[in-house]
C-alpha positions as MATLAB code, in Angstrom:
seq = 'MFRSRWMLLALLTIALAAAPVARTLAATTPPAHSGSSKSHSTKKAPEKVDLNAASREELMTHLGVDGPTADKIVAARPFKSKSELKSRHLVTDSEYGKVEGKVFVKTSSATPAPMPTTK';
ca = [
      65.500  187.633   70.658;
      67.688  187.236   67.515;
      70.962  186.539   69.397;
      69.142  183.884   71.904;
      67.607  182.240   69.031;
      71.074  181.751   67.720;
      72.639  180.660   71.066;
      69.841  178.260   71.700;
      70.274  176.626   68.003;
      74.159  176.278   68.833;
      73.618  174.664   72.110;
      71.303  172.345   70.422;
      73.913  171.386   67.596;
      76.400  170.805   70.333;
      74.007  168.256   72.394;
      73.035  166.360   69.328;
      76.602  166.168   68.173;
      77.789  165.063   71.475;
      75.059  162.306   72.142;
      76.809  159.614   69.927;
      79.832  160.547   71.315;
      78.746  159.985   74.968;
      76.798  156.849   74.048;
      79.972  155.446   72.667;
      81.954  156.244   75.700;
      79.423  154.725   77.842;
      79.475  151.181   75.948;
      82.912  150.976   75.918;
      83.673  152.053   79.311;
      83.948  149.103   81.725;
      81.734  149.368   85.088;
      83.189  150.835   88.022;
      84.838  148.371   90.602;
      82.793  148.469   94.029;
      84.865  147.469   97.038;
      82.156  145.372   98.360;
      82.912  142.396   95.602;
      84.856  139.610   97.539;
      85.876  138.176   94.577;
      89.102  139.862   93.498;
      89.951  138.091   90.284;
      86.999  137.324   87.815;
      89.272  136.179   84.861;
      87.551  134.290   82.051;
      88.748  131.148   80.584;
      89.991  131.813   76.983;
      87.006  130.947   74.470;
      87.412  127.971   72.358;
      87.198  128.174   68.687;
      85.130  125.910   66.554;
      87.742  125.099   63.582;
      84.497  124.405   61.198;
      82.741  127.510   61.907;
      85.080  130.293   62.777;
      86.212  133.071   60.225;
      89.486  133.788   59.025;
      89.552  136.781   61.620;
      88.530  134.682   64.565;
      91.384  132.398   63.702;
      93.952  134.921   63.525;
      92.472  136.660   66.634;
      92.064  133.558   69.263;
      94.537  131.423   68.077;
      97.096  133.968   67.077;
      98.056  132.314   63.796;
      99.187  134.665   60.542;
      96.721  135.124   57.489;
      97.990  132.084   55.218;
      97.735  129.723   58.055;
      94.269  130.922   58.604;
      93.607  130.835   54.946;
      94.881  127.138   54.902;
      92.632  125.891   57.996;
      89.629  127.464   56.326;
      90.231  125.823   52.954;
      90.685  122.858   54.632;
      87.355  122.251   56.092;
      85.546  120.254   57.531;
      87.762  118.842   60.293;
      86.687  115.539   62.026;
      89.252  116.064   64.924;
      91.608  119.023   65.873;
      94.277  116.791   65.351;
      94.000  117.183   61.559;
      95.536  120.750   61.802;
      99.064  118.388   62.076;
      98.107  115.602   60.135;
      97.184  117.429   57.278;
     100.141  119.589   57.704;
      98.215  122.998   58.265;
     100.323  123.648   61.220;
     103.516  123.143   62.649;
     104.018  120.640   65.380;
     105.098  123.941   67.851;
     102.223  125.916   66.325;
      99.783  122.723   67.407;
     101.461  122.713   70.507;
     100.110  126.264   71.288;
      96.656  126.076   69.772;
      95.479  122.561   70.477;
      93.699  123.824   73.754;
      92.025  126.667   71.989;
      90.236  124.607   69.433;
      87.359  122.086   69.319;
      85.755  120.330   66.377;
      81.901  120.439   66.061;
      80.936  117.961   63.460;
      77.625  118.103   61.727;
      75.059  116.214   63.571;
      72.857  115.445   60.208;
      73.179  112.196   58.810;
      73.281  111.874   55.312;
      70.093  110.836   53.415;
      69.940  107.686   52.152;
      70.881  106.655   48.629;
      67.707  106.489   46.143;
      67.324  102.827   44.807;
      66.871  102.446   41.129;
      65.248   99.469   39.559;
];
């Protein structure tokens, strides 16, 4: 009786410890490819990054720029166009050629409030 309780407790502990690992593996494992799919290539187009909203890490990951360049881009915000990367000398011509297709600039659509008039 005493031994069976310990065995039950040990099995329950193992099951509880393995549950998060199984959940993580299920979330990171891609779904199995079924042979009935007619589309052989479902490659996504690379996602474009908004220069005015992307974090330093997103700039580094999606654009492939180094940390100091990403810091310069973040510090130089806001941008009106992506060509400002080159005109403000934030990236070299060759770097701009690599990233220009990966970025866009979403400008704020809010119009500034009119200045109050004083009498």
